[in-house]
C-alpha positions in Angstrom: 55.2 42.1 -6.7 56.4 38.9 -8.5 54.7 38.3 -12.1 52.6 35.4 -11.1 50.7 37.9 -8.3 50.2 40.3 -10.4 48.7 38.2 -13.0 46.5 36.2 -10.2 45.2 39.9 -8.9 44.3 41.2 -12.2 42.0 38.6 -13.3 40.9 37.5 -9.8 36.7 37.7 -9.8 36.2 40.6 -7.8 32.8 40.1 -5.7 33.9 40.4 -2.6 35.1 43.7 -2.2 31.9 45.1 -4.0 29.2 43.1 -2.0 30.7 44.6 1.0 30.9 48.5 -1.0 27.3 47.9 -1.3 26.5 47.1 1.7 28.3 49.4 3.8 26.7 52.5 1.3 23.1 50.8 1.9 23.8 51.2 5.6 24.8 54.9 5.2 22.0 55.6 3.2 19.5 54.1 5.9 21.0 56.4 8.7 20.9 59.6 6.5 17.1 59.0 5.1 16.8 58.5 9.1 17.8 61.7 10.0 20.9 60.6 11.7 23.4 62.1 9.3 23.8 65.1 7.0 22.7 63.8 3.7 25.4 65.6 2.2 28.2 63.9 3.7 26.3 60.1 3.0 26.7 61.6 -0.6 30.0 61.8 0.2 31.5 59.3 1.8 29.3 56.8 -0.5 30.7 58.3 -3.5 34.4 58.3 -2.0 33.4 53.8 -1.6 32.8 53.4 -4.4 35.0 55.7 -6.8 38.1 54.5 -4.2 37.0 50.6 -5.1 36.3 51.8 -9.0 39.4 53.7 -9.5 41.9 51.0 -8.1 40.3 48.3 -10.1 40.3 50.8 -13.4 44.4 51.4 -12.3 45.1 47.8 -12.6 43.5 47.2 -15.9 45.0 50.3 -17.4 48.8 49.4 -16.3 48.6 45.6 -17.1 49.9 44.1 -20.4 47.7 42.5 -22.9 48.6 42.9 -26.1 48.0 39.4 -28.5 50.8 38.2 -30.5 50.8 39.7 -34.2 50.2 37.8 -37.0 52.3 37.4 -40.3 50.0 40.3 -41.4 48.2 42.7 -39.4 49.6 42.7 -36.5 49.8 45.9 -35.7 46.1 46.7 -35.9 45.3 44.0 -33.3 47.9 45.3 -31.2 46.3 48.6 -31.8 42.9 47.3 -31.0 43.8 45.0 -27.8 45.5 48.4 -26.2 42.2 50.4 -26.9 40.4 49.1 -23.7 43.5 50.2 -21.7 43.3 53.6 -23.0 39.6 53.6 -22.2 40.6 52.0 -19.0 42.8 55.6 -17.9 40.8 58.3 -19.0 37.4 56.3 -17.2 39.6 55.9 -14.1 39.9 59.7 -14.0 36.3 60.2 -14.4 35.7 58.0 -11.6 37.9 60.1 -9.5 36.4 63.1 -10.3 32.8 61.6 -9.5 33.6 60.8 -6.3 36.0 64.2 -5.6 32.5 65.9 -6.9 30.5 63.9 -4.7 33.1 64.4 -1.6 33.5 68.3 -1.9 30.0 69.2 -1.3 29.5 68.7 2.2 32.9 71.2 2.4 32.5 73.8 0.2 29.7 77.1 0.8 26.0 76.8 0.3 27.2 79.4 -2.8 30.0 77.3 -4.2 28.2 74.2 -4.4 26.3 74.4 -7.5 29.6 75.7 -9.1 31.6 72.7 -7.8 29.0 70.2 -8.7 28.4 71.3 -12.4 32.5 71.6 -12.7 32.7 67.7 -11.6 29.6 67.2 -13.9 31.6 68.6 -17.0 34.8 67.1 -16.3 33.4 63.7 -16.0 31.0 63.9 -19.1 34.2 64.7 -21.0 36.5 62.1 -19.4 33.5 59.4 -19.5 32.9 60.2 -23.0 36.2 60.2 -24.2 36.5 56.7 -22.5 33.2 55.7 -24.0 34.8 56.2 -27.5 38.2 54.3 -27.1 36.6 51.3 -26.2 35.6 48.4 -28.7 32.3 49.1 -30.6 29.5 47.0 -32.3 28.5 47.5 -35.6 25.2 49.2 -35.3 22.1 48.6 -36.0 20.7 48.5 -39.8 19.8 52.6 -40.9 16.5 51.2 -41.2 15.9 51.1 -37.8 17.1 53.7 -36.3 13.7 56.4 -37.2 12.3 53.5 -35.2 14.3 53.4 -32.3 14.7 57.2 -32.1 10.9 57.2 -32.0 10.6 54.6 -29.0 13.3 56.6 -27.2 11.5 59.9 -27.1 8.4 58.6 -26.3 9.8 57.1 -23.1 12.5 60.3 -23.0 9.3 62.6 -22.5 7.8 60.8 -19.6 11.0 60.5 -17.8 11.8 64.0 -18.7 8.4 65.1 -17.5 9.0 62.4 -14.1 11.7 64.3 -13.2 10.3 67.6 -13.6 8.0 66.7 -11.3 10.0 65.6 -8.5 13.2 67.7 -8.3 13.1 70.4 -5.4 11.5 73.5 -6.4 12.6 75.9 -3.6 16.4 77.9 -4.4 15.7 76.6 -7.8 15.3 78.7 -11.0 12.7 77.3 -13.3 15.4 76.7 -16.7 17.9 75.4 -14.6 15.4 72.5 -13.3 14.1 72.1 -16.9 17.8 71.5 -18.1 18.5 69.5 -15.4 15.3 67.2 -15.9 15.6 66.6 -19.8 19.4 65.2 -18.4 18.3 63.0 -16.3 15.7 61.8 -18.9 18.0 61.3 -21.7 20.3 59.4 -19.1 17.7 57.1 -17.2 16.3 56.4 -21.5 20.2 55.7 -22.3 20.4 53.5 -19.1 16.7 52.0 -19.5 18.1 51.2 -23.7 21.3 49.5 -23.0 20.0 47.4 -19.8 17.1 45.9 -22.0 18.9 45.9 -25.3 20.0 42.8 -27.0 24.1 43.2 -25.6 23.1 43.9 -22.4 25.7 41.3 -20.8 28.2 42.7 -23.0 31.9 44.5 -21.5 30.8 47.6 -23.5 27.2 47.9 -22.4 28.4 47.5 -18.9 30.6 50.5 -18.9 27.8 52.6 -21.1 25.3 51.9 -18.7 27.9 52.6 -15.6 29.0 56.0 -17.7 25.6 56.7 -18.1 24.2 56.4 -14.2 27.7 58.2 -13.1 26.5 61.1 -14.9 23.0 61.2 -13.7 24.6 60.8 -10.4 26.3 64.2 -10.7 23.3 65.5 -12.8 20.9 65.0 -9.5 23.6 66.9 -7.6 24.2 69.9 -9.5 20.3 69.9 -9.7 20.3 70.5 -5.6 19.3 73.9 -4.4 21.9 75.6 -3.2 20.3 77.0 0.3 21.4 75.7 3.3 19.0 72.7 4.4 19.9 70.2 0.9 17.2 67.5 2.7 17.1 63.9 1.9 17.1 64.8 -2.0 20.5 64.5 -1.9 20.2 60.6 -1.1 18.4 59.7 -4.9 21.8 60.5 -5.9 23.8 57.5 -4.0 22.9 54.4 -6.0 23.3 55.8 -9.3 26.7 57.0 -8.5 27.8 54.5 -6.6 26.2 51.0 -9.0 27.2 53.6 -12.2 31.4 54.0 -11.3 31.7 50.0 -10.1 29.5 48.8 -13.2 32.0 51.1 -15.8 34.8 49.2 -13.7 33.3 45.7 -14.2 32.3 46.5 -17.9 36.4 47.2 -18.5 37.6 44.9 -16.7 35.2 42.0 -18.6 36.9 43.8 -22.1 40.4 43.7 -21.0 40.7 40.0 -20.1 39.2 39.3 -23.4 36.6 37.4 -21.8 34.1 35.8 -24.4 31.4 37.9 -24.6 28.0 36.6 -24.2 25.7 36.2 -27.2 23.1 38.4 -28.0 18.9 37.8 -26.6 16.6 39.3 -26.9 15.0 42.6 -26.4 13.4 43.3 -23.1 10.6 45.4 -24.3 8.2 45.9 -21.3 10.6 47.5 -19.3 11.0 50.4 -21.7 7.4 51.1 -21.6 6.2 50.2 -18.2 9.8 52.2 -16.3 8.5 55.4 -18.1 4.3 54.7 -17.5 4.9 53.8 -13.7 7.1 57.4 -13.2 4.9 59.5 -14.6 1.8 57.9 -12.6 3.9 58.2 -9.5 5.0 61.7 -10.1 1.6 63.1 -10.7 0.3 61.4 -7.8 3.5 63.0 -5.8 2.5 66.3 -7.3 -1.6 66.5 -6.2 -0.3 64.8 -3.0 2.0 68.6 -2.7 -0.8 70.4 -3.2 0.4 71.8 -6.3 -1.5 72.5 -9.3 0.3 71.3 -12.8 2.3 74.3 -14.6 2.1 75.2 -18.1 5.7 73.2 -18.5 4.4 70.5 -16.7 1.3 70.8 -19.2 3.3 71.3 -22.4 5.9 67.7 -21.2 2.5 66.2 -21.0 1.6 66.8 -24.5 5.0 66.4 -25.8 4.7 62.7 -25.4 1.4 62.1 -28.0 3.5 63.2 -31.0 6.4 60.8 -30.7 3.6 58.3 -30.0 1.7 59.1 -32.7 4.4 59.3 -35.5 5.8 55.8 -33.9 2.9 54.0 -34.4 2.6 55.5 -38.2 6.6 54.5 -38.7 5.4 50.7 -37.7 1.9 50.4 -40.0 3.8 52.4 -42.5 6.2 51.3 -45.5 9.0 52.1 -43.6 10.0 48.7 -43.0 11.3 47.4 -45.9 12.0 43.5 -46.7 15.6 42.5 -46.4 17.0 39.2 -48.3 16.7 36.1 -45.7 19.5 33.7 -46.2 17.8 30.4 -46.1 19.4 27.8 -43.3 19.4 24.1 -42.8 16.8 24.5 -39.6 14.3 26.0 -41.9 13.1 24.0 -45.1 10.8 26.8 -45.6 12.7 29.7 -47.2 11.5 32.9 -47.8 11.6 34.6 -50.8 12.9 38.0 -51.4 11.7 40.6 -53.3 11.3 44.3 -53.3 7.7 44.1 -53.1 6.5 41.4 -51.0 8.4 38.7 -49.8 6.5 35.2 -49.1 6.7 31.6 -48.2 8.2 29.9 -51.1 6.2 27.1 -53.0 2.8 28.0 -52.2 0.4 25.2 -53.3 -2.5 23.9 -53.8 -4.1 22.3 -50.3 -3.3 18.8 -49.5 -5.2 16.1 -48.0 -8.9 16.3 -47.2 -9.0 19.7 -44.6 -11.6 22.8 -45.5 -8.1 25.2 -45.3 -7.3 28.5 -47.1 -4.2 27.3 -49.3 -1.9 29.5 -51.3 1.4 32.9 -52.7 -2.1 34.8 -52.2 -4.4 33.4 -49.2 -2.4 34.4 -46.8 -1.8 37.9 -47.5 -5.7 38.0 -48.2 -6.2 37.0 -45.0 -3.8 39.5 -43.3 -5.2 42.4 -45.0 -8.2 42.1 -44.2 -7.7 41.2 -40.3 -4.9 44.1 -40.1 -8.2 46.3 -40.3 -9.2 45.3 -36.9 -5.4 46.8 -36.1 -5.3 43.5 -33.4 -4.6 39.8 -33.7 -1.2 38.0 -34.3 -0.1 35.8 -37.3 1.5 32.0 -36.5 3.7 30.6 -38.7 4.4 27.1 -38.2 7.0 24.6 -39.7 6.9 21.3 -39.8 10.8 19.2 -39.2 10.3 15.3 -39.7 13.0 13.2 -38.0 12.7 11.1 -40.4 13.1 11.6 -44.5 10.1 9.9 -46.1 8.6 10.0 -49.0 6.8 12.9 -50.7 3.1 11.0 -50.3 3.7 10.4 -46.9 5.0 14.1 -46.1 1.8 14.9 -47.7 -0.3 12.7 -45.5 1.9 14.2 -41.9 1.3 17.2 -43.1 -2.6 17.0 -44.0 -2.7 15.0 -40.5 -0.9 18.5 -38.7 -3.5 21.0 -40.5 -6.3 18.7 -39.3 -4.6 18.8 -35.3 -4.6 22.5 -35.6 -7.9 23.0 -36.8 -8.7 20.9 -33.4 -6.9 23.2 -31.2 -7.8 27.1 -32.9 -10.6 28.6 -32.1 -13.7 28.9 -34.4 -13.0 32.5 -35.6 -8.8 31.2 -36.4 -8.2 30.6 -39.8 -5.5 28.3 -40.8 -3.9 28.3 -44.0 -1.5 25.4 -45.6 1.9 26.1 -46.7 2.6 23.6 -49.5 3.2 20.3 -46.7 6.4 22.2 -44.6 4.0 24.3 -42.6 1.1 26.0 -41.9 0.0 29.4 -41.0 -2.6 30.5 -38.0 -3.9 34.3 -38.2 -5.6 34.5 -34.8 -7.4 37.6 -33.6 -5.9 36.8 -30.1 -3.9 39.0 -28.1 -0.4 38.4 -27.4 -0.6 36.2 -24.5 -3.6 33.9 -25.7 -1.6 33.6 -29.0 1.5 32.4 -27.1 -0.8 30.0 -25.4 -2.3 29.1 -29.0 1.4 28.2 -30.2 2.4 26.2 -27.5 -0.5 24.4 -27.9 0.6 23.8 -31.6 3.4 22.5 -29.9 1.8 19.6 -28.0 -0.9 18.9 -30.3 2.0 18.2 -33.5 4.7 16.6 -31.1 2.5 13.1 -31.0 3.7 10.5 -33.4 2.5 10.6 -36.9 1.3 6.8 -37.8 0.9 6.9 -41.7 1.5 4.6 -44.5 2.8 2.4 -41.7 4.9 4.3 -40.7 5.1 6.3 -37.1 6.7 9.2 -37.6 8.2 12.0 -35.3 8.0 16.0 -36.1 9.8 18.6 -34.5 8.0 22.0 -34.8 8.3 25.4 -34.4 6.1 28.4 -33.7 7.2 31.9 -34.4 4.6 34.8 -34.0 4.2 38.2 -35.0 1.8 41.0 -34.1 -0.6 42.0 -37.3 -0.6 45.5 -36.1 3.0 46.1 -36.7 2.9 46.3 -40.7 1.7 45.9 -44.1 0.8 41.9 -44.3 3.7 41.1 -46.3 5.8 42.5 -43.9 4.0 40.7 -40.9 4.7 37.6 -42.7 8.7 38.5 -43.1 8.8 39.4 -39.4 6.7 36.1 -38.2 8.7 33.9 -40.9 11.8 35.6 -38.9 10.8 34.4 -35.6 10.1 30.9 -36.8 13.9 30.7 -38.4 14.8 32.1 -35.0 13.3 29.4 -33.0 14.8 26.8 -35.5 17.9 27.7 -34.8 17.7 27.5 -30.9 16.5 23.8 -30.8 13.1 24.0 -32.6 10.2 22.7 -30.1 9.7 26.1 -29.1 7.5 29.6 -29.4 9.7 32.5 -30.5 8.2 36.2 -31.3 9.4 38.6 -33.3 11.6 41.3 -32.4 13.7 43.5 -33.7 16.7 42.4 -32.6 15.8 39.4 -34.8 16.8 41.6 -37.8 20.4 43.1 -36.3 20.9 39.3 -35.4 20.1 38.2 -39.4 22.5 41.4 -40.6 25.3 40.1 -38.1 25.1 36.8 -39.9 25.5 37.9 -43.2 28.6 40.2 -42.0 29.8 36.9 -40.3 29.5 35.6 -43.7 31.3 37.8 -45.9 34.1 38.8 -43.6 34.7 35.2 -42.7 36.5 33.9 -45.7 39.7 34.9 -45.8 40.3 35.9 -42.6 43.5 33.4 -41.9 44.9 34.8 -45.3 44.7 38.2 -43.7 46.2 37.5 -40.6 43.2 38.7 -38.4 43.1 35.2 -36.6 44.7 35.2 -32.8 44.9 32.7 -29.7 44.5 33.1 -26.6 46.2 30.1 -23.7 44.1 29.6 -20.5 46.4 27.8 -17.7 45.8 24.4 -16.4 46.7 23.9 -12.8 47.4 21.0 -10.7 45.0 21.4 -7.9 47.2 19.8 -5.1 50.3 22.0 -5.7 48.7 25.1 -7.8 51.4 24.1 -10.3 50.8 24.7 -13.9 50.5 22.2 -16.4 49.9 22.8 -20.0 47.2 25.2 -21.2 44.6 25.5 -23.7 44.6 27.4 -26.6 41.5 28.8 -27.6 41.0 30.9 -30.9 40.0 34.7 -31.4 38.8 36.4 -34.2 40.2 39.8 -34.3 37.6 41.2 -37.4 38.4 44.8 -38.2 34.6 45.7 -39.4 33.3 43.1 -36.4 35.6 43.2 -33.5 36.5 40.6 -31.6 34.1 37.2 -32.4 34.4 34.6 -30.3 34.2 30.6 -31.2 31.1 30.2 -29.8 29.7 32.8 -32.8 32.3 32.2 -35.2 32.1 28.3 -35.5 28.8 27.9 -36.3 29.4 30.1 -39.5 32.6 28.0 -40.5 30.8 25.0 -40.7 28.1 26.3 -42.8 30.7 27.9 -44.8 32.5 24.7 -45.3 35.6 26.4 -43.9 36.0 24.8 -40.5 39.0 22.3 -41.7 40.9 26.0 -42.8 40.8 26.8 -39.0 40.9 24.3 -37.3 44.1 23.8 -39.8 45.9 27.0 -38.8 44.9 26.8 -34.8 46.8 23.1 -34.7 49.7 24.8 -36.3 50.1 27.6 -34.3 49.3 26.2 -31.0 52.0 23.4 -31.9 54.7 26.5 -32.7 54.2 28.1 -29.3 54.0 24.9 -27.1 57.4 24.2 -29.2 59.0 27.5 -28.4 57.8 27.6 -24.6 59.2 24.0 -24.6 62.9 25.6 -25.9 63.8 26.0 -22.2 63.4 22.4 -21.0 59.8 23.1 -20.0 57.6 20.2 -20.4 53.7 21.7 -20.7 50.9 20.4 -22.6 48.7 22.1 -25.1 45.4 21.6 -25.9 43.0 21.9 -29.0 39.8 22.1 -29.8 38.5 20.4 -32.4 34.5 20.2 -33.9 33.4 16.9 -35.2 34.0 17.4 -38.4 37.5 18.1 -38.3 37.8 14.5 -35.9 36.1 12.3 -38.8 38.4 14.0 -41.9 40.2 11.0 -43.1 43.3 12.4 -43.0 43.1 14.2 -39.5 45.0 12.3 -38.0 48.2 12.4 -40.1 48.1 15.8 -40.8 48.0 16.0 -36.8 51.3 13.7 -36.9 52.6 15.7 -39.6 52.6 19.1 -37.6 54.2 18.1 -34.9 57.1 17.0 -36.8 56.9 19.9 -38.3 57.5 21.8 -34.9 59.3 19.5 -33.0 56.7 18.7 -30.7 56.7 15.2 -29.4 53.0 14.2 -29.4 52.6 14.3 -25.2 52.7 17.4 -25.5 49.1 17.5 -27.7 46.3 17.3 -26.1 42.7 16.7 -28.4 39.8 18.4 -27.0 36.1 17.0 -28.6 32.9 18.5 -27.0 31.0 15.7 -25.4 27.4 17.1 -27.2 28.3 16.4 -30.3 29.7 13.2 -30.4 26.7 10.9 -30.8 25.9 10.6 -34.3 29.3 10.3 -35.9 30.3 8.0 -32.2 31.9 4.6 -34.7 34.4 7.3 -36.1 35.0 9.5 -33.5 35.7 6.6 -31.7 38.5 5.0 -34.3 40.6 8.8 -34.9 40.3 9.1 -30.7 41.8 5.5 -31.3 44.5 7.2 -33.9 45.6 9.9 -32.0 46.9 8.1 -28.9 48.5 4.6 -30.8 50.7 7.7 -31.8 50.9 8.9 -28.1 48.5 12.1 -28.6 46.0 12.3 -25.4 42.4 13.4 -25.8 40.0 14.6 -23.8 36.3 14.7 -23.6 35.4 18.5 -23.3 31.7 19.9 -21.9 31.0 16.3 -20.3 27.6 16.5 -18.9 27.2 13.6 -16.4 23.9 12.2 -17.8 23.1 8.5 -17.9 24.1 8.4 -22.0 27.2 9.6 -21.1 28.6 7.9 -18.6 28.0 4.2 -20.5 29.7 6.1 -23.3 33.0 6.8 -21.6 33.7 2.9 -21.8 33.9 3.0 -25.7 35.3 6.2 -25.7 39.7 5.9 -26.2 40.3 8.7 -24.0 43.0 10.5 -21.3 41.3 13.5 -19.4 37.7 13.8 -18.8 36.9 17.6 -18.4 33.7 18.5 -16.4 32.3 21.9 -16.1 29.9 23.9 -13.6 27.0 21.5 -14.6 29.1 19.3 -12.5 30.6 21.4 -9.9 28.9 24.4 -9.6 26.8 24.8 -6.3 27.2 22.2 -3.4 24.3 20.7 -3.8 26.0 19.0 -7.3 29.1 17.4 -4.7 27.6 14.0 -4.8 27.1 14.2 -8.7 31.3 14.9 -8.9 32.2 12.6 -6.7 30.4 10.1 -8.8 32.1 11.7 -12.0 35.4 11.2 -10.1 34.8 7.9 -9.1 33.7 6.1 -12.7 36.8 8.3 -14.6 39.4 6.7 -11.6 37.7 2.9 -12.9 38.3 3.9 -16.2 41.7 5.1 -15.6 40.7 8.9 -16.6 42.0 11.9 -15.3 39.7 14.3 -14.3 39.6 18.6 -15.5 37.2 20.8 -13.6 36.5 23.8 -16.0 34.9 27.1 -15.2 35.8 27.9 -11.7 34.9 30.8 -10.8 35.4 31.2 -6.9 37.5 29.6 -4.0 34.7 27.7 -2.8 34.7 25.6 -6.4 38.2 25.3 -6.8 38.7 23.7 -3.1 35.8 21.5 -3.6 37.3 20.4 -7.1 40.6 19.2 -5.0 38.3 17.3 -2.3 36.9 15.4 -4.7 39.5 13.9 -6.4 39.6 16.3 -9.5 43.5 16.7 -10.5 43.6 19.8 -12.6 41.8 22.7 -12.6 41.0 25.7 -14.9 39.1 29.4 -14.8 38.8 32.2 -13.7 39.6 32.0 -9.9 43.3 29.9 -11.1 44.2 31.9 -14.3 42.3 34.0 -17.2 43.0 33.6 -21.1 46.1 35.5 -21.7 48.2 36.0 -24.8 51.1 34.1 -25.2 53.6 36.7 -24.2 51.6 36.8 -20.4 50.9 33.7 -20.4 54.8 33.0 -20.4 55.5 35.5 -17.8 53.8 33.7 -15.1 54.6 30.5 -16.1 58.1 31.9 -15.3 57.0 32.2 -11.6 57.0 28.7 -12.0 60.6 27.1 -12.9 60.0 23.7 -11.8 56.3 23.6 -14.0 56.3 20.5 -16.0 54.1 18.2 -17.4 
């Protein structure tokens, strides 16, 4: 098979086959539940279908080449890290095959040997799945202080799920010890699935593999716990969904990792499924037990009682001094830093009241209020941060703060207390529960959003609110938690309300790790580039590539630009990273040009890099150093961040074009302001994303963008094309070039070069 075909086959988005398998399996389960087919035959056919598809996916991922180009230092370590997902793919492939075979042999095995065959398959799959997961790259774990609380959270849910499994597993033909072991295994595995699928990294490739492995083992455990008699019955069908979904999810997770896809940013933890699912399971299982006419046995009572110690210990840990203060680094978006001391971190700069509002103030009033309220074990703290869009004088700021406190008193209840925080914000302590407290936060945002008319000036504020429940710790801890939530709201763009979550602390630790490790990454040879081809939609010929930065950190794993660039900007080292990217990209395109191939290389630059006075001459020097002609370089700048520095950006882009370097506007959003801005920008290429090309209802918008681009003499590149439908729609709309997973995924220089070899006539 040609290299280009292998490349496309490896990276094509696999949606239709999985959908077909799931549809066939659903039909089989319905047929088995109706009694038209033996249950074990349904298990065998469904397991064979899912395992075959997952095995094909994993086998392709295990044999394909994908090693990053070594840097000046650390190249061996980079290659070793890049090979880990493929080693994991090989082990997980073997595990998936064993899982499918275990399900397939059950109808063929005798009644007496069936449990032994299922247990053997479970043991073999467990070993291989464990080895595969261990070979995968791992994210840094949560802080050590968070482990006791998380273990107790899992223990409480786990005991409930063990009780559910104990009540629902078949009685006849299964001894009590075997049934108890199976119930414990089912409960633990279900907790693992529930935890990873509701955690902050639930969309990551590693998380998908973990969830898939746990589901696969859960299915095999259910099969091993089946009675050994001749009539297995419909309970065997319960193993079909976790088995099929588990193997497919495992393959999808490895594909995500091997393809070097950008890991999605962490999101807030979903707490409610971890509480609702075990509770609902216990209730439904108990109802089933009673309807069956069975009385609770000794094991049922002991398991029910075992839930209580875990819950009590969890509450004691949450209210005790276990939650230690951690240092909080101030960020530009947070004008009210938290002063961290070993005893009590509190907002800095607490001062007497401003204005004439009769509110509590001060480094002591807020803590007294929190201490008094905490005795009732209910209530919420809201920390509100004011952020003025202008920078008035101190007197004006004081007047705005006084007016903000006055507005807050107008929307809070009679029993709520408002505490001023020295002109930069205020706190509200309310006895309301989570839902009503969140509603209060939204009312505060609406009240604070109105313009402020003070001292002859009209000012606006972009506030944000952080919430924390009073029952979750000491007053000092509650204040720290609410302030962390407020910081998160500020980082997400303000004008929003955010709850405290333990994930916030994990995120802060991650941020501190990034700030510690990123300086010196260039010197240590930890940076790497992958390249995504740009394809001509008319003839499907490659015309260029886009260089994409990856930080292969030995400590943090692979870090993508969306996470590292904001940190680099805060550390003021984005210029150093950008210079490395430009030099490496020009060196690579020069190497590809040796054989006469004329392809362009697109490099992303931040607005801060572009407006640097020496950017244009420095770029010219790099091109000259590597013998690259200016028309082989495309400088891309993102559209959403141009407005603040538009005149300087226009001047820099014009300087680049005067040298023959092409320029591109990335992330074009097709808004009214964006369309008006196009006439001012000296650009050659316009890159539009899924907001414009994604769905059929957006086709008129894409037509408008292409028409405007044609009138301005611009060529349109459709980005993030992930299906054949999107590619065809972009081509028919008039987009000249395309880029996305449906056409070619980002890959290492060697792999992209092999892909180009299939197109000898590829040129600019």
